[in-house]
N, C-alpha and C positions, 0 to 999 in steps of 0.2 A: 707728247703726253697730254698737252692741253686739249688737243682736238678730241682725243679719246674720252677725256673727262667730260667735255662738253656734250658728246653723244650720250654718255651715261646719264648725265643730268637731265637732258631732254627726255630720255626714255622714262626716267623716274617721274618727272613732272607731268608729262603728257599722258603716260599710260601707267599710273600707279598700281593698277590691279592686274597688269599684264603678267603673264607667266614668268617673263624674264626680269621683272622689277626687283624681286628680292636679291637675285644674283647681282644686278646692276648696283643696288644699294651697298652690297658687301664689297664690290669692286671699288666703288667710290670711297668707301671707308679705308680700304687698303691703300688707295692712291693718296689719301690725305693723311695717313699715318706716317709720321717721320721715320726715316730709316736711320739706324745707328751710324756712328762715325765710320768713315771709310777705312778699310784695312789696307795698310801699306803694301806696295808692290814687293814681290819676293826679291831677294838679293840677285845681283847680276850673275851670269854664268861663271864668271871668274871666281866668285866666292866659294864655289864648290858644291857638290851635291849634298853633303852633310848639312850645310846651312840651309839649302832649299828644303830638305826633308823636315828639318826642325821648324822652319817657318810655316809649312803647310800642314803640320800635324794637327789633326782634328778640324781642318778647314774643309769647306764645301763650296761648290760652284753649281751653277745651273747650266746644264748642257742643253742647248737648243737645236743642235744638229750634228750629224756625223756623215761625212761624204767621202766617197772614193775619188771624186773629182775636186781638186783644190779650188777651182773657180767657183763652184757651187758654194763651198764654205765661205769664200771671200765675199760673195754676193749676200749671203745671209748675214755675215758679220757687219757689212756696210748697212744693211737694212736695220739691224738692231741698234747700231750707233746712231743712225738717223732718227730713230724713235726715242733716243735719249737714254738708253740703258747704260749703266756704268760698267766700266772695265770689260769691254768685249774683247776677247782674244781668240786666236786660232792656235790649236795644238795639233801637230802632225805626229802620228806614232803608228807604226806597223801598217803604213799605207792608207790610214784613215785620217781625215782632216776634221777635227772636232771644233765646234764653236761653243765657247764658254762665256757666261755672263757672271760678273761679280766674283767675290771671294768672301765667304761668310764664316764666322766662328762656329755657328751651330746650324744644324739641319733646319730648324724652325725658322731662322732668319732667311735662309734660302727659299723655303717654301712660301714665306710671306711675299717676297718679290716675285716668286713664280706665279702666285695668284694674280698679281698685277700684270704680269707678262701675258697671261691668257686674255685679260681684258683689253690691253693696249695693242698687242701684236697678233692676237689670235693664233698663238703658236703653242705647240706641245713642248714639253720639257721633261728633263730628268734631273734629280738632285744627285750629284756625284761627289764622293770624297776626293779631295785633291791628293796627289802624290808628288814626289819630287820631280817627276817628269812633266807635271802640269803647270 
């Protein structure tokens, strides 16, 4: 993330009137805004699906990819981990391998990190509600 931050700072300093400068300033602000406390991992499989559903009620994640080929999902997950994103995980369901980042209490918290995701990883994303299967 430090490298992306440095690029944004250089853009704002060298080209303050550039078309991209306002977006770069917003992304810098988002990168410098502290993120709330980490949300604990869901209970282990042995705890049962009722506990998992209760733990994820009202929770959201950022989905950065969905692939029919598992290796493609693994590659994206490794890239997101290397870029420093929290709690990157793979979820396979119905033949689709999804890559999720984070676990957020509100949609707004997820959107906040999503804005940073665009700046740092140049990746598209969707905010998705978590279910017991996620």
